[in-house]
LOVOKE-216764 format. One record per residue (C-alpha): residue in one letter; x, y, z. Coordinates in steps of 0.1 Angstrom, whole numbers, plus 2048, in hexadecimal, padded with zeros to 3 digits. Layout:
N
AXYZ/...
This chain:
298
X3A4993430/X380985432/X38996C416/X3A796042A/X39295C44A/X379946438/X39693142B/X3A492C44D/X382921459/X37F90843D/X3A18F9445/X3978F846A/X3778E4462/X38A8CD44B/X3A48C5465/X3888BF47F/X3768A7466/X39689445E/X39D890483/X37B88348A/X37E86A46D/X3A085D479/X39185A49C/X37584548E/X38D82E47B/X3A182A49B/X3828204AF/X376807495/X3997F8494/X3997F44BA/X3767E34B8/X3827CB49D/X3A27C24B0/X38F7BC4D1/X3727A84C2/X3847874BE/X39178A4E2/X36D7914EF/X3607744DA/X37B75C4E7/X37476750A/X34F75F506/X35673E4F6/X36E735512/X35373D52B/X33A727519/X35470B516/X35970C53C/X33470D543/X3246EC550/X3096EF535/X3226E9519/X3336CB52A/X3366AE511/X32769652B/X30969C542/X2F868855E/X2DB681546/X2F267252C/X30465D546/X2E4651556/X2D6642536/X2F663152B/X2FF64850E/X32165151E/X33062F518/X33861052D/X337611552/X33E5F756D/X3235E357D/X3075CB571/X2F55D3550/X2D25CC545/X2C65CC521/X2A05D151D/X2925C64FC/X26F5D14F3/X25F5BD4D7/X2455C14BC/X2485E54B0/X23D5F048E/X2185E848B/X2086014A4/X21562449D/X2046354BA/X20F61B4D4/X23261A4C5/X2376404C8/X22F63F4ED/X24F62A4F3/X2666454E4/X267658505/X27263A519/X28B648532/X2A662D530/X2B961B514/X2A65FE505/X2A85EA4E5/X2895EB4D0/X2815CC4BB/X26F5D649B/X25A5C0485/X25F5C6460/X2455D4447/X22F5E5462/X22060745C/X238617475/X2555FF473/X26E615461/X263637470/X262629494/X285619490/X29363A483/X28464D4A1/X2916324B9/X2B46374AC/X2B365C4B1/X2A86564D5/X2C66414DC/X2B561F4DC/X2C25FF4CD/X2AF5F24AF/X2AD5CE4A4/X2975BC48A/X27D5A5499/X27E58A47E/X25E57547B/X26555047B/X251530478/X242523499/X2375014A4/X2134F749D/X20F510481/X20852E498/X20A54E484/X201573485/X20158F46C/X225588464/X21C567454/X222572430/X247578437/X25055D451/X27154B44E/X26852644B/X27A506450/X2824F542E/X28B51641D/X2AB51640A/X2C852C418/X2C25443FB/X29D548403/X2A554F428/X2C056841E/X2A8579405/X28B57C41E/X2A2588439/X2B35A2423/X2915B1419/X2875B343E/X2A75C4447/X2A35DD42B/X2815E6439/X2915EF45B/X2B35FC451/X2BA60A474/X2BD5E7482/X2DF5D8489/X2D45B849A/X2B659F499/X2A158A4B0/X2875704A8/X2625774A8/X2505564B1/X26753C4A0/X26451E4B7/X267507499/X28051B485/X2995214A1/X2994FC4AA/X2A34F2486/X2C94F0482/X2C94F445C/X2B151245D/X2C5523478/X2E651D467/X2D952E447/X2CA54B45B/X2EB54F46E/X2FE55344D/X2E456D442/X2EA581463/X31057E45F/X30D58D43C/X2FC5AB44A/X3135AF468/X2F55AA480/X2F559B4A3/X2D95844AF/X2C35824CE/X2B25604D4/X28F5674E2/X28F5434EE/X26C53A4E2/X2775154E3/X28B5014FC/X29A4EF4DE/X2A850F4CE/X2C950A4BC/X2CC52F4B4/X2EB5374CA/X2FE5184BD/X2F7523499/X3025464A0/X32253B4B1/X32B524494/X32554147B/X33855A490/X31A570496/X3195834B8/X2FC5754CC/X2E95764ED/X2C85694FA/X2AD57750F/X2AE56C533/X28B577540/X26B57F52E/X25A59A542/X236598537/X22D57652A/X214579547/X20A59D547/X1FD59E56B/X20F5B957F/X21A5A159A/X229589581/X23B5A456F/X24B5AF590/X25658C597/X266589575/X2775AB57A/X28559F59B/X29358058A/X2A559456F/X2B35AC589/X2C159059D/X2D058057E/X2E15A1573/X2F15A5595/X2FC581596/X30A57F573/X3125A356B/X2F95A554E/X2D6599545/X2BD59D528/X2995A552F/X2805A2513/X25C5AE512/X2405BA4FB/X2385DE4F1/X2185DE505/X20B5FD517/X2085EA538/X22B5DC534/X23960052F/X22760B54E/X2355EE562/X2585F5556/X25661A55F/X24C610582/X2685F7585/X28560B575/X28F61E595/X29B5FD5A3/X2B75FD58A/X2C861A59B/X2C260B5BD/X2D35EB5B2/X2EF5FC59F/X2E45EC57E/X2EA5FE55D/X2D05FC541/X2E15F751F/X2D85ED4FB/X2DF5CA4EF/X2FB5D64DA/X30C5E54F8/X3065C650C/X3185B14F2/X3385C54F6/X3355C851C/X3545C1532/X3425A5544/X33A592524/X35D597516/X36C589535/X35656A534/X35D563510/X383565516/
């Protein structure tokens, strides 16, 4: 009888343990079944949250959300690549700009790469021969009148390789080169081969750059106003007023300036007027495909 009692107890404990084990399996199963539902519920809430919206007021304000109606202004800032400390300060500029980068500078490539990540346009600021032999530190690699088409193409290709983030070009100096039909025809073919567009800095009233680009089928534009040829604050405000008026009248305008600290300060003070006037800051690339330009060309 005692032996039988102990056997019953063992069977009772075994049944209890089996029941607990089965209950545990059932609980785990329920958790596994409900987990995807809980995860989907959380994901659905996140998807509905404003923080996960694919567009935001900030993206819309700086032009990243795509074309919008109203006048457009492209601001081109020249001469990056040779002053790393000064160049870096421009990377927090609050609106979309196009940076024009000189080749072979100590910060040319790194600055251009950073500018791209900040949503800026990047173009190559190509050094060209000026009237009167005026030159600067870019003298060793100027494009010169009298060069063969092959020489021009070779020099340009090397510059482009130094700033691979660029997809367009403008002229640095170049009052002599841009006024020479043969030189500009050769340069236009070099640009076409790279799929670049061109911005005429208009350093000469006799520039034939736009004609050469049109004949070669290269997308082109020209600067309308130079902000800081005279760097006095009052004069910069006057030039700013001129480009604002032009953008409102024509639907688009191109403002060019230097990468000077005082110019940056002046621009930051003037930028709020763009909102007031309903003018949208864009890159040059965006300007070239703007509705206003397309309508005029057709």
